[in-house]
The first five atom37 places (N, CA, C, CB, O) and aatype in JSON, in Angstrom:
{
  "aatype": [12, 0, 9, 0, 10, 0, 13, 19, 0, 19, 10, 9, 0, 17, 9, 7, 0, 10, 13, 14, 14, 13, 10, 0, 10, 2, 14, 1, 10, 7, 10, 13, 0, 18, 18, 8, 12, 1, 10, 9, 1, 1, 19, 10, 2, 10, 15, 7, 10, 0, 10, 0, 19, 16, 0, 0, 9, 10, 15, 14, 16, 17, 19, 9, 9, 19, 0, 10, 0, 10, 19, 19, 9, 13, 13, 7, 9, 15, 10, 1, 10, 6, 14, 16, 0, 19, 10, 16, 7, 10, 3, 16, 14, 7, 8, 19, 0, 0, 15, 3, 0, 14, 10, 7, 3, 6, 0, 10, 19, 13, 7, 18, 5, 7, 5, 16, 12, 14, 4, 0, 17, 14, 10, 6, 19, 10, 9, 14, 1, 8, 9, 9, 2, 3, 6, 10, 6, 3, 11, 14, 10, 10, 19, 7, 18],
  "atom_mask": [
    [1, 1, 1, 1, 1],
    [1, 1, 1, 1, 1],
    [1, 1, 1, 1, 1],
    [1, 1, 1, 1, 1],
    [1, 1, 1, 1, 1],
    [1, 1, 1, 1, 1],
    [1, 1, 1, 1, 1],
    [1, 1, 1, 1, 1],
    [1, 1, 1, 1, 1],
    [1, 1, 1, 1, 1],
    [1, 1, 1, 1, 1],
    [1, 1, 1, 1, 1],
    [1, 1, 1, 1, 1],
    [1, 1, 1, 1, 1],
    [1, 1, 1, 1, 1],
    [1, 1, 1, 0, 1],
    [1, 1, 1, 1, 1],
    [1, 1, 1, 1, 1],
    [1, 1, 1, 1, 1],
    [1, 1, 1, 1, 1],
    [1, 1, 1, 1, 1],
    [1, 1, 1, 1, 1],
    [1, 1, 1, 1, 1],
    [1, 1, 1, 1, 1],
    [1, 1, 1, 1, 1],
    [1, 1, 1, 1, 1],
    [1, 1, 1, 1, 1],
    [1, 1, 1, 1, 1],
    [1, 1, 1, 1, 1],
    [1, 1, 1, 0, 1],
    [1, 1, 1, 1, 1],
    [1, 1, 1, 1, 1],
    [1, 1, 1, 1, 1],
    [1, 1, 1, 1, 1],
    [1, 1, 1, 1, 1],
    [1, 1, 1, 1, 1],
    [1, 1, 1, 1, 1],
    [1, 1, 1, 1, 1],
    [1, 1, 1, 1, 1],
    [1, 1, 1, 1, 1],
    [1, 1, 1, 1, 1],
    [1, 1, 1, 1, 1],
    [1, 1, 1, 1, 1],
    [1, 1, 1, 1, 1],
    [1, 1, 1, 1, 1],
    [1, 1, 1, 1, 1],
    [1, 1, 1, 1, 1],
    [1, 1, 1, 0, 1],
    [1, 1, 1, 1, 1],
    [1, 1, 1, 1, 1],
    [1, 1, 1, 1, 1],
    [1, 1, 1, 1, 1],
    [1, 1, 1, 1, 1],
    [1, 1, 1, 1, 1],
    [1, 1, 1, 1, 1],
    [1, 1, 1, 1, 1],
    [1, 1, 1, 1, 1],
    [1, 1, 1, 1, 1],
    [1, 1, 1, 1, 1],
    [1, 1, 1, 1, 1],
    [1, 1, 1, 1, 1],
    [1, 1, 1, 1, 1],
    [1, 1, 1, 1, 1],
    [1, 1, 1, 1, 1],
    [1, 1, 1, 1, 1],
    [1, 1, 1, 1, 1],
    [1, 1, 1, 1, 1],
    [1, 1, 1, 1, 1],
    [1, 1, 1, 1, 1],
    [1, 1, 1, 1, 1],
    [1, 1, 1, 1, 1],
    [1, 1, 1, 1, 1],
    [1, 1, 1, 1, 1],
    [1, 1, 1, 1, 1],
    [1, 1, 1, 1, 1],
    [1, 1, 1, 0, 1],
    [1, 1, 1, 1, 1],
    [1, 1, 1, 1, 1],
    [1, 1, 1, 1, 1],
    [1, 1, 1, 1, 1],
    [1, 1, 1, 1, 1],
    [1, 1, 1, 1, 1],
    [1, 1, 1, 1, 1],
    [1, 1, 1, 1, 1],
    [1, 1, 1, 1, 1],
    [1, 1, 1, 1, 1],
    [1, 1, 1, 1, 1],
    [1, 1, 1, 1, 1],
    [1, 1, 1, 0, 1],
    [1, 1, 1, 1, 1],
    [1, 1, 1, 1, 1],
    [1, 1, 1, 1, 1],
    [1, 1, 1, 1, 1],
    [1, 1, 1, 0, 1],
    [1, 1, 1, 1, 1],
    [1, 1, 1, 1, 1],
    [1, 1, 1, 1, 1],
    [1, 1, 1, 1, 1],
    [1, 1, 1, 1, 1],
    [1, 1, 1, 1, 1],
    [1, 1, 1, 1, 1],
    [1, 1, 1, 1, 1],
    [1, 1, 1, 1, 1],
    [1, 1, 1, 0, 1],
    [1, 1, 1, 1, 1],
    [1, 1, 1, 1, 1],
    [1, 1, 1, 1, 1],
    [1, 1, 1, 1, 1],
    [1, 1, 1, 1, 1],
    [1, 1, 1, 1, 1],
    [1, 1, 1, 0, 1],
    [1, 1, 1, 1, 1],
    [1, 1, 1, 1, 1],
    [1, 1, 1, 0, 1],
    [1, 1, 1, 1, 1],
    [1, 1, 1, 1, 1],
    [1, 1, 1, 1, 1],
    [1, 1, 1, 1, 1],
    [1, 1, 1, 1, 1],
    [1, 1, 1, 1, 1],
    [1, 1, 1, 1, 1],
    [1, 1, 1, 1, 1],
    [1, 1, 1, 1, 1],
    [1, 1, 1, 1, 1],
    [1, 1, 1, 1, 1],
    [1, 1, 1, 1, 1],
    [1, 1, 1, 1, 1],
    [1, 1, 1, 1, 1],
    [1, 1, 1, 1, 1],
    [1, 1, 1, 1, 1],
    [1, 1, 1, 1, 1],
    [1, 1, 1, 1, 1],
    [1, 1, 1, 1, 1],
    [1, 1, 1, 1, 1],
    [1, 1, 1, 1, 1],
    [1, 1, 1, 1, 1],
    [1, 1, 1, 1, 1],
    [1, 1, 1, 1, 1],
    [1, 1, 1, 1, 1],
    [1, 1, 1, 1, 1],
    [1, 1, 1, 1, 1],
    [1, 1, 1, 1, 1],
    [1, 1, 1, 1, 1],
    [1, 1, 1, 0, 1],
    [1, 1, 1, 1, 1]
  ],
  "atom_positions": [
    [[0.79, -1.13, -0.25], [0.0, 0.01, 0.31], [0.43, 1.31, -0.01], [-0.04, -0.05, 1.68], [-0.09, 2.21, -0.67]],
    [[1.69, 1.21, 0.7], [2.66, 2.31, 1.13], [3.41, 2.89, -0.59], [4.04, 1.46, 2.46], [3.5, 4.02, -1.05]],
    [[3.9, 1.31, -1.24], [4.89, 1.98, -1.89], [3.72, 2.4, -2.91], [6.34, 1.1, -2.41], [3.98, 3.59, -3.09]],
    [[2.78, 2.17, -3.55], [1.62, 2.55, -4.29], [1.34, 3.72, -3.92], [0.53, 1.75, -4.18], [1.2, 4.43, -4.92]],
    [[1.15, 4.37, -2.81], [1.39, 5.38, -2.71], [2.21, 6.47, -2.7], [1.13, 5.32, -2.33], [1.83, 7.64, -2.61]],
    [[3.71, 5.95, -2.83], [4.71, 7.03, -3.12], [4.7, 6.95, -5.02], [6.48, 6.58, -2.23], [4.81, 7.77, -5.94]],
    [[4.53, 5.75, -4.91], [4.24, 5.46, -6.63], [3.49, 6.82, -7.32], [3.0, 3.93, -6.87], [4.01, 7.58, -8.13]],
    [[2.17, 6.91, -6.8], [1.36, 7.91, -7.09], [2.04, 9.56, -6.93], [0.17, 7.62, -6.18], [2.12, 10.48, -7.74]],
    [[2.48, 9.43, -5.39], [3.14, 10.86, -5.23], [4.27, 10.95, -6.1], [3.64, 11.19, -3.76], [4.4, 12.0, -6.71]],
    [[5.15, 10.02, -6.28], [5.93, 11.12, -7.44], [5.72, 11.05, -8.53], [7.22, 11.15, -7.62], [6.56, 11.55, -9.28]],
    [[4.3, 10.29, -9.22], [3.78, 10.6, -10.42], [2.93, 12.05, -10.62], [2.98, 9.45, -10.7], [2.96, 12.68, -11.68]],
    [[2.3, 12.42, -9.64], [1.77, 13.47, -9.17], [2.74, 14.89, -9.36], [1.44, 13.09, -7.75], [2.52, 15.91, -10.01]],
    [[3.99, 14.48, -8.48], [4.55, 15.36, -8.52], [5.38, 15.93, -9.54], [4.92, 15.23, -7.75], [5.65, 17.13, -9.61]],
    [[5.87, 14.85, -10.49], [6.33, 15.03, -11.88], [5.64, 15.87, -13.15], [6.41, 13.78, -12.27], [6.1, 16.53, -14.08]],
    [[4.0, 15.4, -12.62], [3.24, 15.94, -13.4], [3.3, 17.78, -13.41], [1.94, 15.29, -13.02], [3.49, 18.55, -14.35]],
    [[3.05, 18.04, -12.04], [3.22, 19.07, -11.47], [5.05, 19.93, -11.94], [0.0, 0.0, 0.0], [5.32, 21.11, -12.14]],
    [[5.77, 18.92, -11.95], [7.07, 19.86, -12.43], [6.9, 20.1, -13.82], [8.59, 19.17, -12.23], [7.31, 21.18, -14.24]],
    [[6.21, 19.05, -14.87], [6.45, 19.56, -16.09], [5.09, 19.9, -16.38], [7.17, 18.66, -17.07], [4.74, 19.49, -17.48]],
    [[4.22, 20.53, -15.74], [2.83, 20.92, -16.15], [2.74, 21.85, -17.36], [2.14, 21.6, -15.0], [1.81, 21.8, -18.17]],
    [[4.15, 23.02, -17.44], [3.89, 24.08, -18.4], [4.28, 23.2, -19.83], [4.91, 25.58, -18.08], [3.69, 23.64, -20.82]],
    [[5.06, 22.17, -20.05], [5.32, 21.78, -21.62], [3.94, 20.75, -21.63], [7.15, 20.84, -22.04], [3.44, 20.48, -22.72]],
    [[3.4, 20.25, -20.5], [2.51, 19.18, -21.1], [0.98, 20.0, -21.21], [2.48, 17.65, -19.99], [-0.09, 19.44, -21.46]],
    [[1.14, 21.25, -20.99], [-0.05, 22.57, -21.08], [-0.04, 22.64, -22.64], [0.46, 24.37, -20.23], [-1.0, 22.29, -23.34]],
    [[1.1, 23.1, -23.09], [1.54, 22.99, -24.25], [0.7, 22.28, -25.25], [2.67, 22.49, -24.14], [-0.18, 22.63, -26.04]],
    [[1.32, 21.1, -24.93], [1.04, 19.81, -25.73], [-0.41, 19.39, -25.82], [1.79, 18.65, -25.13], [-0.75, 18.65, -26.75]],
    [[-1.45, 19.9, -24.73], [-2.33, 19.77, -24.9], [-3.27, 21.08, -24.55], [-2.43, 18.71, -24.43], [-3.66, 21.33, -23.41]],
    [[-3.61, 21.96, -25.86], [-4.32, 22.89, -25.8], [-5.85, 22.58, -25.15], [-4.25, 23.38, -27.07], [-6.28, 23.37, -24.31]],
    [[-6.68, 21.41, -25.55], [-7.76, 21.39, -25.02], [-8.33, 21.48, -23.87], [-8.02, 20.79, -25.28], [-9.53, 21.52, -23.61]],
    [[-6.81, 21.53, -22.74], [-7.0, 21.8, -21.31], [-7.65, 23.14, -20.73], [-5.73, 21.7, -20.78], [-8.11, 23.32, -19.6]],
    [[-7.57, 24.21, -22.0], [-8.03, 25.07, -22.22], [-7.47, 26.28, -21.57], [0.0, 0.0, 0.0], [-6.28, 26.21, -21.24]],
    [[-8.25, 27.57, -21.3], [-7.65, 28.83, -20.64], [-7.39, 28.78, -19.36], [-8.42, 29.9, -20.74], [-6.39, 29.3, -18.86]],
    [[-8.67, 27.83, -18.44], [-8.61, 28.13, -17.04], [-7.06, 27.48, -16.65], [-10.02, 27.4, -16.16], [-6.4, 28.01, -15.76]],
    [[-6.59, 26.38, -17.35], [-5.6, 25.74, -16.8], [-4.53, 26.67, -17.0], [-5.39, 24.4, -17.32], [-4.01, 27.04, -15.95]],
    [[-4.03, 27.18, -18.12], [-2.92, 28.04, -18.58], [-3.45, 29.57, -17.92], [-2.75, 27.98, -20.45], [-3.01, 30.51, -18.59]],
    [[-4.1, 29.9, -17.03], [-4.35, 31.08, -16.45], [-4.12, 30.9, -15.14], [-5.57, 31.6, -16.69], [-3.9, 31.86, -14.41]],
    [[-4.16, 29.47, -14.65], [-4.22, 28.94, -12.96], [-3.02, 28.46, -13.11], [-5.44, 27.71, -12.3], [-2.65, 28.16, -11.98]],
    [[-2.07, 28.17, -13.97], [-1.05, 27.06, -14.2], [-0.05, 26.96, -12.58], [0.05, 27.58, -15.79], [0.4, 25.95, -12.03]],
    [[0.05, 28.35, -12.18], [1.21, 28.12, -10.88], [-0.28, 27.75, -9.55], [2.56, 30.23, -10.42], [-0.03, 27.31, -8.42]],
    [[-1.21, 27.94, -9.87], [-1.81, 27.33, -8.62], [-2.15, 25.88, -8.92], [-3.11, 28.13, -8.14], [-2.01, 25.25, -7.87]],
    [[-2.52, 25.14, -9.85], [-2.17, 23.95, -10.28], [-1.27, 23.4, -10.02], [-2.14, 23.84, -11.17], [-1.43, 22.29, -9.52]],
    [[0.09, 23.92, -10.23], [1.77, 23.43, -10.27], [1.55, 23.23, -8.61], [3.33, 24.89, -10.93], [1.72, 22.1, -8.17]],
    [[1.18, 24.33, -7.66], [1.49, 24.11, -6.47], [0.59, 22.81, -5.92], [1.33, 25.43, -5.74], [1.09, 21.76, -5.5]],
    [[-0.68, 23.05, -5.99], [-1.54, 21.76, -6.04], [-0.91, 20.43, -6.23], [-2.48, 21.86, -7.12], [-0.62, 19.79, -5.22]],
    [[-0.76, 20.11, -7.02], [-0.29, 18.71, -7.64], [1.42, 18.23, -6.77], [-0.06, 19.05, -9.72], [1.91, 17.11, -6.62]],
    [[1.92, 19.54, -6.37], [3.72, 19.53, -5.82], [3.3, 19.35, -4.42], [4.92, 21.23, -6.06], [4.02, 18.55, -3.82]],
    [[2.2, 19.93, -3.63], [1.79, 20.15, -2.48], [1.13, 18.33, -2.11], [0.65, 21.61, -2.54], [1.33, 17.72, -1.06]],
    [[0.66, 18.03, -2.83], [-0.34, 16.94, -2.77], [0.58, 15.61, -3.04], [-1.63, 17.16, -3.95], [0.41, 14.59, -2.36]],
    [[1.75, 15.71, -4.26], [2.67, 14.86, -3.8], [3.75, 14.65, -3.05], [0.0, 0.0, 0.0], [4.57, 13.73, -3.08]],
    [[3.64, 15.74, -2.29], [4.63, 15.66, -1.36], [3.76, 15.07, -0.21], [5.39, 17.08, -1.08], [4.22, 14.13, 0.44]],
    [[2.52, 15.57, 0.08], [1.8, 14.75, 1.01], [1.58, 13.26, 0.93], [0.66, 15.24, 1.07], [1.59, 12.57, 1.95]],
    [[1.42, 12.84, -0.06], [1.44, 11.52, -0.1], [2.74, 11.19, 0.08], [0.89, 10.98, -1.21], [3.03, 10.47, 1.03]],
    [[3.45, 11.52, -0.56], [5.33, 10.47, -0.03], [5.56, 10.83, 1.47], [7.32, 11.27, -1.08], [6.22, 10.02, 2.12]],
    [[5.08, 11.95, 2.12], [5.51, 11.99, 3.17], [4.53, 10.62, 4.1], [5.42, 13.58, 3.58], [4.88, 9.75, 4.89]],
    [[3.16, 11.03, 3.5], [2.37, 9.52, 4.24], [3.16, 8.44, 4.04], [0.85, 9.0, 3.57], [3.87, 7.99, 4.93]],
    [[3.11, 8.0, 2.94], [3.98, 6.95, 2.47], [5.11, 6.56, 3.33], [4.51, 7.3, 1.25], [5.38, 5.38, 3.52]],
    [[5.87, 7.68, 3.94], [7.49, 7.43, 4.6], [6.83, 6.94, 5.84], [8.77, 8.97, 4.86], [7.36, 5.96, 6.36]],
    [[5.72, 7.47, 6.43], [5.51, 7.52, 8.03], [4.86, 6.17, 8.32], [4.48, 8.85, 8.59], [4.82, 5.78, 9.48]],
    [[4.32, 5.4, 7.28], [3.12, 4.06, 7.25], [4.53, 3.15, 6.79], [1.32, 4.14, 5.74], [4.53, 2.06, 7.36]],
    [[5.46, 3.33, 6.08], [6.2, 2.27, 5.74], [8.14, 2.97, 5.34], [5.19, 1.51, 4.28], [8.56, 3.05, 4.19]],
    [[8.93, 3.36, 6.53], [9.79, 4.42, 5.76], [11.24, 3.56, 5.72], [9.9, 6.13, 6.68], [12.29, 3.56, 6.36]],
    [[10.56, 2.73, 4.43], [11.63, 1.84, 3.7], [12.71, 2.86, 2.6], [10.64, 0.56, 2.69], [12.42, 4.0, 2.21]],
    [[13.74, 2.24, 2.33], [14.86, 2.88, 1.27], [13.64, 2.79, -0.54], [16.89, 1.36, 1.25], [14.1, 2.97, -1.67]],
    [[12.8, 2.61, -0.37], [12.19, 2.57, -1.74], [11.09, 4.06, -1.33], [11.26, 0.72, -2.18], [11.0, 4.96, -2.16]],
    [[10.71, 4.1, -0.65], [10.25, 4.77, 0.35], [10.68, 6.15, 0.17], [10.65, 4.2, 1.56], [10.12, 7.08, -0.41]],
    [[11.85, 6.08, 0.84], [12.91, 7.41, 0.98], [13.05, 8.0, -0.31], [14.48, 7.05, 1.5], [12.9, 9.2, -0.56]],
    [[13.36, 7.01, -1.2], [13.91, 7.31, -2.48], [12.76, 8.12, -3.31], [14.39, 5.92, -3.22], [13.04, 9.16, -3.91]],
    [[11.43, 7.56, -3.31], [10.33, 8.71, -3.5], [9.91, 9.78, -2.88], [9.4, 8.34, -3.54], [9.26, 10.68, -3.41]],
    [[10.18, 9.73, -1.98], [10.32, 11.02, -1.25], [11.2, 11.83, -1.5], [10.46, 10.93, -0.11], [10.83, 12.98, -1.28]],
    [[12.17, 11.74, -1.85], [13.65, 12.31, -2.32], [13.5, 12.89, -3.98], [14.96, 10.84, -2.25], [14.08, 13.88, -4.43]],
    [[12.69, 12.1, -4.62], [12.38, 12.4, -5.99], [11.16, 13.53, -6.03], [11.96, 11.0, -6.74], [11.21, 14.52, -6.76]],
    [[10.05, 13.2, -5.13], [8.86, 14.22, -4.97], [9.83, 15.56, -4.83], [7.7, 13.88, -3.44], [9.97, 16.29, -5.81]],
    [[10.69, 15.94, -3.22], [11.22, 17.23, -3.38], [11.95, 17.7, -4.53], [11.95, 17.42, -2.45], [11.89, 18.9, -4.8]],
    [[12.97, 16.5, -5.62], [13.35, 17.13, -6.07], [12.1, 17.56, -7.49], [14.66, 16.6, -6.13], [12.19, 18.6, -8.14]],
    [[11.4, 16.88, -7.63], [10.6, 17.59, -8.58], [9.61, 18.6, -8.06], [9.91, 16.66, -9.33], [8.76, 19.08, -8.81]],
    [[9.69, 18.88, -7.0], [8.72, 20.37, -6.14], [9.83, 21.66, -6.52], [8.54, 20.18, -3.76], [9.54, 22.8, -6.9]],
    [[11.05, 21.14, -6.29], [12.87, 22.42, -6.81], [12.13, 22.61, -7.98], [0.0, 0.0, 0.0], [11.39, 23.56, -8.24]],
    [[12.38, 21.63, -8.68], [12.25, 21.77, -10.54], [11.33, 22.55, -10.52], [11.81, 20.42, -11.63], [11.67, 23.73, -10.47]],
    [[10.0, 22.28, -10.55], [8.86, 22.98, -10.44], [9.22, 24.91, -9.94], [7.93, 21.98, -9.21], [8.97, 25.93, -10.58]],
    [[9.72, 24.8, -8.91], [10.03, 25.91, -8.23], [10.68, 26.95, -9.19], [10.89, 25.54, -7.09], [10.29, 28.06, -9.56]],
    [[11.62, 26.33, -9.43], [13.07, 27.09, -10.52], [12.33, 27.19, -11.88], [14.83, 25.85, -10.82], [12.54, 28.26, -12.45]],
    [[11.45, 26.25, -12.57], [11.3, 26.09, -13.84], [9.79, 27.15, -13.99], [11.22, 24.31, -14.24], [9.06, 27.0, -14.97]],
    [[9.58, 27.85, -13.29], [8.56, 28.58, -13.48], [8.58, 29.32, -14.91], [8.5, 29.45, -12.36], [9.69, 29.85, -15.04]],
    [[7.65, 29.58, -16.18], [8.13, 30.32, -17.06], [8.41, 31.71, -16.67], [7.38, 30.24, -18.02], [9.28, 32.33, -17.29]],
    [[7.8, 32.24, -15.78], [7.7, 34.07, -15.35], [9.19, 34.02, -15.11], [6.57, 34.75, -13.65], [9.82, 34.87, -15.74]],
    [[10.1, 32.99, -14.11], [11.24, 32.72, -14.2], [12.37, 32.95, -14.94], [11.14, 32.0, -14.18], [13.4, 33.59, -14.73]],
    [[11.9, 32.2, -15.99], [12.78, 31.7, -17.05], [12.64, 32.81, -18.28], [12.32, 30.11, -17.5], [13.67, 33.23, -18.79]],
    [[11.32, 33.27, -18.75], [11.73, 34.35, -19.46], [11.47, 35.56, -19.04], [11.35, 34.3, -20.55], [10.36, 36.02, -19.3]],
    [[12.43, 36.34, -18.31], [12.26, 37.38, -17.72], [12.68, 38.81, -18.92], [13.16, 37.17, -16.35], [13.67, 38.65, -19.63]],
    [[12.14, 39.67, -19.01], [11.93, 40.7, -19.76], [13.14, 41.73, -19.28], [0.0, 0.0, 0.0], [13.47, 42.05, -18.14]],
    [[13.66, 42.1, -20.49], [14.49, 43.46, -20.23], [14.09, 44.64, -20.59], [15.64, 43.5, -20.77], [13.92, 45.1, -21.72]],
    [[13.9, 45.21, -19.32], [13.25, 46.33, -19.3], [14.34, 47.96, -19.27], [12.28, 46.06, -17.97], [15.37, 48.25, -18.66]],
    [[13.45, 48.74, -20.27], [14.23, 50.33, -20.71], [15.33, 50.0, -20.66], [14.12, 51.71, -19.81], [16.0, 50.49, -19.75]],
    [[16.08, 48.91, -21.74], [17.5, 48.98, -22.3], [18.07, 50.22, -22.65], [17.61, 48.25, -23.43], [17.37, 51.13, -23.1]],
    [[19.49, 50.34, -22.44], [19.81, 52.21, -22.69], [19.78, 52.06, -24.34], [0.0, 0.0, 0.0], [19.57, 50.99, -24.91]],
    [[20.04, 53.4, -25.03], [19.86, 53.76, -26.11], [21.05, 54.06, -26.69], [19.05, 54.6, -26.14], [21.37, 55.13, -26.19]],
    [[21.95, 53.69, -27.52], [23.11, 54.32, -28.06], [22.82, 54.74, -29.68], [24.41, 53.27, -27.87], [22.02, 54.05, -30.31]],
    [[23.47, 55.84, -30.29], [23.32, 55.71, -31.34], [24.31, 54.63, -32.54], [23.27, 56.93, -31.46], [25.49, 54.28, -32.47]],
    [[23.56, 54.41, -33.28], [24.54, 53.03, -34.34], [25.64, 53.5, -34.43], [24.15, 52.64, -36.05], [26.41, 52.7, -33.89]],
    [[26.29, 54.54, -34.88], [27.85, 54.57, -34.77], [28.4, 53.94, -33.44], [28.38, 56.1, -34.83], [29.17, 52.97, -33.42]],
    [[27.98, 54.51, -32.47], [28.47, 53.97, -30.86], [28.19, 52.71, -30.72], [27.75, 54.65, -29.57], [28.82, 52.24, -29.76]],
    [[27.68, 52.12, -31.13], [27.07, 50.73, -30.3], [28.32, 49.54, -31.06], [24.86, 50.25, -30.86], [28.82, 49.41, -32.18]],
    [[28.41, 48.95, -29.91], [29.56, 47.91, -30.11], [29.48, 46.75, -30.58], [30.11, 47.62, -29.14], [29.9, 45.74, -30.02]],
    [[28.76, 46.8, -31.96], [28.6, 45.75, -33.09], [29.36, 45.75, -34.05], [27.51, 45.74, -33.69], [29.8, 46.79, -34.55]],
    [[29.62, 44.7, -34.43], [30.13, 44.24, -36.2], [29.53, 44.63, -37.07], [0.0, 0.0, 0.0], [28.37, 45.04, -36.97]],
    [[30.24, 44.59, -38.18], [29.26, 45.19, -39.14], [28.33, 43.8, -39.49], [30.11, 45.96, -40.62], [27.25, 43.96, -40.06]],
    [[28.83, 42.28, -39.09], [27.81, 41.46, -39.41], [27.09, 41.15, -38.36], [28.19, 40.41, -39.99], [26.9, 39.94, -38.24]],
    [[26.61, 41.84, -37.54], [26.11, 41.8, -36.4], [24.36, 41.53, -36.98], [26.6, 43.25, -35.48], [23.89, 42.28, -37.84]],
    [[23.83, 40.81, -36.6], [22.05, 40.4, -36.73], [21.42, 41.19, -35.34], [21.66, 38.25, -36.58], [21.62, 40.87, -34.17]],
    [[20.38, 42.61, -35.99], [19.18, 43.05, -35.0], [17.97, 42.46, -35.43], [18.92, 44.61, -34.92], [17.75, 41.84, -36.47]],
    [[17.06, 42.79, -34.28], [15.78, 43.2, -34.91], [15.54, 44.61, -34.54], [14.57, 42.31, -34.47], [15.78, 45.15, -33.46]],
    [[15.06, 45.1, -35.54], [14.67, 46.55, -35.91], [13.25, 47.08, -36.03], [0.0, 0.0, 0.0], [12.44, 46.38, -36.65]],
    [[12.83, 48.31, -35.47], [11.45, 48.85, -35.47], [11.84, 50.47, -36.37], [10.74, 49.01, -33.57], [12.92, 50.98, -36.08]],
    [[11.15, 51.05, -37.19], [11.51, 52.17, -37.37], [9.94, 52.63, -36.83], [12.15, 52.5, -38.87], [8.89, 52.06, -37.12]],
    [[10.12, 53.94, -35.86], [9.31, 54.72, -35.46], [8.77, 55.96, -36.63], [0.0, 0.0, 0.0], [9.04, 55.88, -37.82]],
    [[8.17, 56.82, -36.16], [7.9, 57.64, -37.18], [8.9, 58.86, -37.45], [6.6, 58.08, -36.95], [8.92, 59.48, -38.5]],
    [[9.97, 59.19, -36.04], [10.71, 59.97, -36.21], [12.46, 59.32, -35.99], [10.15, 61.02, -35.34], [13.44, 60.05, -36.06]],
    [[12.52, 57.93, -35.76], [13.96, 57.66, -35.21], [13.81, 55.81, -35.48], [14.22, 58.32, -33.16], [12.77, 55.15, -35.39]],
    [[14.73, 55.48, -35.72], [14.93, 53.98, -35.71], [15.12, 53.33, -34.51], [15.97, 53.62, -36.44], [15.76, 53.97, -33.69]],
    [[14.75, 52.25, -34.19], [15.73, 51.48, -32.97], [16.02, 49.89, -33.74], [14.66, 51.26, -31.1], [15.4, 49.32, -34.64]],
    [[17.02, 49.54, -33.08], [17.52, 48.1, -33.05], [17.99, 47.34, -31.69], [18.69, 48.08, -33.93], [18.73, 47.76, -30.8]],
    [[17.43, 46.26, -31.79], [18.14, 45.55, -30.8], [19.08, 43.77, -31.24], [16.82, 45.38, -29.65], [18.74, 42.82, -31.94]],
    [[20.19, 44.02, -30.49], [21.04, 42.88, -31.02], [20.47, 41.58, -30.71], [22.44, 42.92, -30.47], [20.19, 41.22, -29.56]],
    [[20.32, 40.97, -31.66], [19.77, 39.62, -31.44], [20.47, 38.78, -30.09], [20.05, 38.79, -32.87], [19.75, 38.02, -29.45]],
    [[21.89, 38.96, -29.7], [22.15, 38.58, -28.47], [21.77, 39.25, -27.26], [23.25, 38.46, -28.44], [22.31, 38.84, -26.24]],
    [[20.9, 40.25, -27.16], [20.48, 40.6, -26.32], [19.11, 39.99, -26.08], [20.64, 41.74, -26.4], [18.61, 39.57, -25.03]],
    [[18.51, 40.04, -27.58], [17.08, 40.05, -27.38], [16.64, 37.87, -27.28], [16.25, 41.19, -29.15], [15.5, 37.45, -27.08]],
    [[17.76, 37.02, -27.45], [17.5, 35.63, -27.64], [17.41, 34.87, -26.38], [18.51, 35.05, -28.48], [16.49, 34.07, -26.26]],
    [[18.19, 35.03, -25.52], [18.27, 34.66, -24.18], [17.0, 35.24, -23.36], [19.63, 35.16, -23.63], [16.33, 34.59, -22.56]],
    [[16.74, 36.92, -23.8], [15.71, 37.08, -22.92], [13.91, 36.97, -23.15], [16.08, 38.29, -22.51], [12.99, 37.01, -22.33]],
    [[13.92, 36.8, -25.02], [12.92, 36.99, -25.36], [11.92, 38.16, -25.31], [12.66, 36.24, -25.01], [10.99, 38.19, -26.11]],
    [[12.11, 39.32, -24.21], [11.13, 40.08, -24.04], [12.06, 41.16, -24.0], [10.17, 39.81, -22.93], [13.16, 41.03, -23.48]],
    [[11.58, 42.44, -24.64], [11.87, 43.68, -24.39], [11.0, 44.52, -24.03], [12.37, 44.11, -25.21], [10.12, 44.79, -24.85]],
    [[10.99, 45.19, -22.71], [10.04, 46.33, -22.94], [10.87, 47.71, -22.74], [8.73, 46.23, -21.86], [11.66, 48.08, -21.88]],
    [[10.4, 48.25, -23.81], [11.42, 49.69, -24.02], [10.16, 50.58, -24.75], [13.18, 49.44, -25.33], [9.13, 50.2, -25.32]],
    [[10.72, 51.92, -24.48], [9.98, 52.82, -25.11], [10.47, 53.9, -26.02], [9.39, 53.34, -24.25], [11.6, 54.34, -25.82]],
    [[9.87, 54.28, -26.83], [10.24, 54.94, -28.1], [9.35, 55.85, -28.2], [10.29, 54.16, -29.31], [8.13, 55.85, -28.03]],
    [[10.26, 56.82, -28.56], [9.18, 58.42, -29.22], [7.86, 58.46, -28.13], [8.24, 58.11, -31.4], [6.71, 58.41, -28.57]],
    [[8.13, 58.54, -26.65], [7.28, 58.24, -25.66], [6.17, 57.73, -25.42], [7.13, 58.86, -25.29], [5.3, 58.14, -24.65]],
    [[6.18, 56.43, -26.34], [5.04, 55.18, -26.07], [5.86, 54.15, -25.65], [4.09, 54.63, -27.42], [7.06, 54.01, -25.91]],
    [[5.15, 53.44, -24.99], [5.4, 52.08, -24.74], [5.52, 51.08, -26.1], [4.26, 51.64, -23.82], [4.9, 51.28, -27.14]],
    [[6.33, 50.11, -25.88], [7.07, 49.23, -26.87], [7.06, 47.84, -26.66], [8.41, 49.56, -26.95], [7.8, 48.06, -25.7]],
    [[6.94, 46.69, -26.65], [7.47, 45.46, -26.65], [7.73, 44.64, -27.38], [7.12, 44.99, -26.19], [6.88, 44.39, -28.23]],
    [[8.8, 43.96, -27.37], [9.5, 43.74, -28.58], [9.87, 42.31, -28.15], [10.75, 44.82, -28.96], [10.65, 42.07, -27.23]],
    [[9.09, 41.1, -29.11], [9.85, 39.87, -28.22], [9.85, 38.97, -29.38], [0.0, 0.0, 0.0], [9.32, 39.26, -30.45]],
    [[10.55, 37.7, -29.09], [11.6, 37.11, -29.96], [10.95, 35.47, -29.81], [13.42, 37.42, -29.31], [11.5, 34.54, -30.38]]
  ]
}
């Protein structure tokens, strides 16, 4: 009984840790799951932890302790791999003239032409962050890659 409980705990914690890609592959789960992803992940992870601790109390064998350790690892992964923690935007990057930019002639940039002035962001800045919140001509501008 305790081993089955530990197995279910590991499975629930694993689903909680990998919920964002699971949700991306299953769009039929709907917008509720997307908008409440953090809550769903916390409920799954805490449920898995509670089941693993219960199994460890019922039968503290090495298999159950390993399962408890896996649940704790999945819980840590879930905390570290929050989409909002991984994809952090760059807010209001500094602007320099094109002639003063430390870029080579072959540098790849993502550009935008405003009404009065153009602006460009190097791909080596944009790719790791995916999002830049900037302001151009006193208007907010969101650049996504």
